[in-house]
N, C-alpha and C positions, 0 to 999 in steps of 0.2 A: 523818249528817255532811254529806252532799251538800246536803240541805235547809238546814242551818245556814249553809253557805258561800253558798248562793244568797240566803238572807235577809240576810246581812251585806252581800253585794254590792249588793242592791237598796236596803238602807238607806243605804249610802254614795252610791249613785246619786241617790236622792231628796234626800239632804242636799246633794249637789252642786247639784241643780236649785234647791232652796230658797235656797241661798247666792246663786245667780245672780239669782233673783227679788229677794232682799233687796238685792243690789247695785243692781238696777234701781230698786227703791223708793227707796233712799237717793239715787240720782242724780236721780230725779224730785222728791223733797222738796227737794233742793238747788236745782233749777231753780225750783220753786215759791217758795222763799224769796227767791231773787234777783228774781223777778218781783214778789213782794209788797213787797220793799224799794223797788222803783221806783214802785209805785202811789201811795205817799203824796204824791207831787208833784202828782198829778192828781185828788185828792179832798180835800174840805174837812176831814174828820175821819178818824181812823184806824179807829175802830170803826163798822162798817156792818152792823147786825143784819139788815136786809132782805136784803143780799147773802148773808150767812151762811145765812139761812133758805132763800133760793133755791137755794144750792148743796146744802144738805142735802136739800131736797125733790127736786131733780133726781137726786141719788145714791140716795135711798131708793126712787125709782121703778124703779130697776134690779132690786131685789128679789133680788139674788144673794148678799148677806151679811145677817146678822141686823141688824135696825134699830138695836138698842142698840149693837152694835159700830161701825157706821157713824157713829152719833151721837157716841160717845165718841172715836173716832179723829179725826174732823174737828173736834170741839171743841178737841182738843189742837193740831191743825194751825192752827186759827184763832188760838188763844192764842199760839202761837209766831210766827205771821205778824204779829200785832199787836206783839209784842215787837220783832221785827226792824224793822218800820216805825217804831216809836217810836225805836229806836236810830239808824236812818238819819236820821230827822227831827232828832234831837239833834245828830248829827254834822254834818249840813248846816247847822243853825243856828249851831253853833260855828264852822264854817269861814267862814260868811258874816260872823259877828261878828269873827272874827280878821282877815279880809281888810279890813274897814272900819277896824279899829283898828291896822292894821299901822304900825309906826314910820315906814316909808317913805312911807306915804300920809297920815300924820297931821300936823296942824298943830303939834303939840307937839314935833316933831322938827325941829331946825334944824342945818344943816351947821356953823355956827359953834360948836355945842356939842362938836364933835369936836376942836377945837383947844385 
């Protein structure tokens, strides 16, 4: 019985630690996403295969996780980053278009039309 209680306690402890690590991973992914959304302004295209290759190569050199796992995880991260950059680009394009065609700034808007 004593062994069982110790095992349950340790399981809870490890789950607590895993939850904290998951929270940290989540926060880091949010930070990465914010940074990725900003990069689209500074590069000509969203998809940069050379950059993705360099990142994967650098991470695989660490050899602390299975290569397949690193590849699969970062491919998903790259995919989501591209989606975020694309959404940011569309939002920015829409805002720029909207500001140019604003009724206040447009030649088709005349104050006499209000009377």
